[in-house]
Phi, psi and omega in degrees: 000314181295319180297318180298318179297319179296318180297320180294319179296319180294318179294324177296320178295320180297318180297316181294323178293320180293321177296317180296321181291330177290325183280314183268093174244150183305319183288342179274350181301317177301327179294312181295319180296317181292321178296319178296321179296315178299316182295320180293320179293326184275325186252311188283314182235066180297331180293325179293323181293323184269342184285317184267104178248123183258140178294118189273350194300297184281331180294319180298317180296317180295313183293319181295322177295318178297321179294319181295313184281324187268336184239303190297306183295315178300316181294318179297321180295313181295320179295325177293320176301313181297322180294317179295320185282318188241348175076025181278107183291331180294320177292322179296318178296323176298317178295321177297320180296315181290328177293319178295318179300312181296321182294311181290329178295319180293314179296321178297322177296323178290334181274354190300330183281339184285297182203142182294333180293325183298305181295325179296315179297313181300312184291315185295317178292321179297318181291331175294313179296320178296320178297323177296319177294321176300319181295319176298322178297315179295321180294317179293329175295318182290320187271312186206087188285342188237038176291129186233148176228169181290163188298320182297321179288327176300315180297317180298317180295316182296313180298316180298319182294312183290323174295321178298321178296314180296319178294320179296318178296319179296314179297321179296321178298314179298316181297323179291316182297324182265014175056035176288326181271138177304150184294144175259345180213130178243120180304136181088341180245330179099195182297146179274168179296326179300318180297318181293322178295317179301315180293324178296319178296318179298317178298317180300316180296320180293316179295319177299319177299316179297320180296317178297319178293324176298315178298319179295325186263004186298325180260337184279327178056044182271128181295324179302313181292324180299320180288330173296320177298316178300318180299317180295317182290321177296320177297319179296316180290329175297319177296322177299316178298320179295321181290325183280330183266150176286153182305127179089352181284167180297320179297321179295319180289328175295321175299317177298321178297323178298321177293321177299318179297323177299317177297319178296325178294325176297317177297319180294324177300318177292327176294321176299317179295319179295321179297319178295323179294318179294322179297329179267353181072032181233173180282163179301317182296321180294323179298318178292325178296318178297323179297313183287348177294337177297321178294331177295326177297319176297322178297316179295323177299317178297315181298322184282340183258346182289149185272351177275150173285127180234129178226146174240135182231154177272188185292343177267001179085008180279139185285129176253329182225138182214101188280168182302326178296325176296319178299318182291319184286315188263338179092353176271135174284166180298320180294328177286327188274316186298129180099342178268162179279134186297315184294331178289334184274313195242355185253121176297157186303316182298338185256357187293327179293319178295321180296319179295323178297319180293322179294325181286342180274196180272213181282140177227157183223133172055055175267127181274136181201151176272128180242172185235138176271177182298324181278005179093351179295136179256149181208152178283142182216156172251130184240137173236135179246143171217141182243148173275183186256026180277174176293167186303317183289333182257002186291146178231131177253138176253129181243127176248125185237131178238127175285117185249025181301309182296323179294321178296318177296319179296319178296319179297316178296323179295318178295319178297320179297321178295316179297321178295321178296316178297318179295320179296320178296320178295317180296321178297315179296316179293329178296315178297316180296318182297320180299316179293318180296315180300318180296315181293328180286316187294325181300304179291328180295321178298319179295316179297319180298318179296318180296320179295322178296322177295318179298323181294337181272353181287150181273167175062029175270136181289157178302325180297318180294318179299322179295320178295322178296322177297318178298318179297317179296324178295319179292324177296322177298322177295319179296319179297320179297318178297317179297322178294323175298321177297318179295321177295323179298324183273346185278140174266102185286156176281132183280131176244087187277128175224167176274123185225150174265119185299329177295319178293322179299313181294318180299321179295317179295319179296326177297317179294328186263001188302316182297314180298319179296323179292319179298319182283352180071036184260127176275134182251127175242118183238129177233098178269132171283124183289160174059036174287144179290146174288148182233158181273110181218166167274101190301318181299319181290319179294322175298322178297320178297312180299318180297317179299317182292321178293319178300316178297320180296317179298316180295325182291335182266008180296127179086358180273148179285315179260119181237107181230126174255116184247128181231130178226152173229148178201159173265128186239132178260113179276302176224179177296131181062033180217058178281149180220156175264130183241125179243135177240133174236110186241152178228174177248035182280213184271355183078184182243128178294148184300324181287345179264344189302322183278356185247354191295336179263005177284143178299139176070008177272126179210147177255003178280168179288173182296133179083004182254005179176152180267343183079019181251347185300310181290327178296315178295318179298318179300314180297321180296311181296320179296321178296334178274004181077017181254196180216153179220136179206170183229150175216154171279140185252177183287348179276357181095351180259205181241150176237126176255135182242136176236126180241124180241134179287147176268107181229054187297316185295316183294314185288330178299322180297318181292327179289318180298328179295000000 
């Protein structure tokens, strides 16, 4: 117990020490010191903050000029170099933000002699826009730090961005001079609410940028990024000091100093990067490229662990990247795939033209297509394409492929289940109706039958009359049989589940029907899959289904020259641990018309002539198979006839328990 307590205390001390070391870093000391200074000026000595008011006019111009020349332009220049050499858009956005800050700061300094509202408005709106650019830089660092474009586009983007900044500063200056923008400062009243809201948004964006950069750098531990974070936080606290202090007050000037320190920290961050580059004997741009390569390692880890097939191809369609999921799905190793054309490997011939059309277009999402594995097996897949923004010769397309075989099977089963549910509802409704109809028919028929029997016992009846009475009694017997079928259709029978071999069930029915098949001149072809598992079924009901299907097949082949009854059984694997027994009963009859296909399991639907069927056989068969948790459907076959399929689930373990009970 004591040892455990000592170990817990030691681990607790280590955790607290590691947490303390993460918070107290040398580069974060200026942040804590500056925050303490702001707090003391605002809370502890508010009189000191308001007592010393410095004339801001010439000082602002000097400081803003120094910031523009000493901080803004150098940082913007270095970020532009890095962007041209390595294409890092996040560094370029950082440079745009500092360039915008320096420009509006300088213009605000020039406006200081005109009116206090002018420089405040100019500066506050400029710092908001710069904070937005800083936030975009942090976001692009987190999401995609190494997005690259060709040099001509880089120059166009850079020129457009810097011209846009200068134009924006110019338009803002005109808008301020002509009082288009609501005032940020009213003499005698102080800063307006609009100004405070603008500064609050700017602070929020800067803090958000710092948080995103912290998350990005949590595992990399890069000193360069840490100093960028310090610069963002110092700038944010400087804005807080400016917002809390009145113009020209000591607190306000401390806030300005915080912003200057933030700019200096950005320069120091670049100096840290330059020092690292010199230590490795490489250029500044290359050092930054090596740094961002770490994020590429994380990207590769993601690519290698994702379950979708991911491939990257060049403008000629040759594979550049082939992740492990692609190897598993298609069967080609990475060494086999890289360098080959994607469409030659995985796209079957009928679909290759469509695939090439999609590759030549832009980005596409969730396109369904049949693809081919190494062994020739075809499967349904969903494909998504995305293209980068490089020139045609340098363009790279990323293809994400998902095998949707199981989903397609599940969708098919879902549709079948829905159809079975609708059919069951129809059968239930017809069952209730049939019970009532049968009852209403049998009552008067029984009375008529009794009267006819009485008439048959009367004397002095001519032979002709007696013959007519016999015909009437025969027709009444037919009506009674139909009514009994209706009652059977509506009755819920008691299930007598036993373990049965489906091959034996079919063989028994064929034995009973052998004479009829011989009379009709029907050739029987039977293909039983051996060693099928026994299943738990109501054998009598399954025999009734097989008998109904054979009877329908025999009737469909009436008048045909070629009469073949084909029956097959097989074990079918739908999903893992979901095997089923599949039986096919096919004929060479006339087939099923397309308009009849959806009605064949409806009660009383028949295509036979009058008096040749009740139209209940398939409906009853459907209900029996559905009660067993199976499915039944029909298709037209290549012989010109129809094929009926019965699928029964294999549930031997579950049903054995119920039988033993």
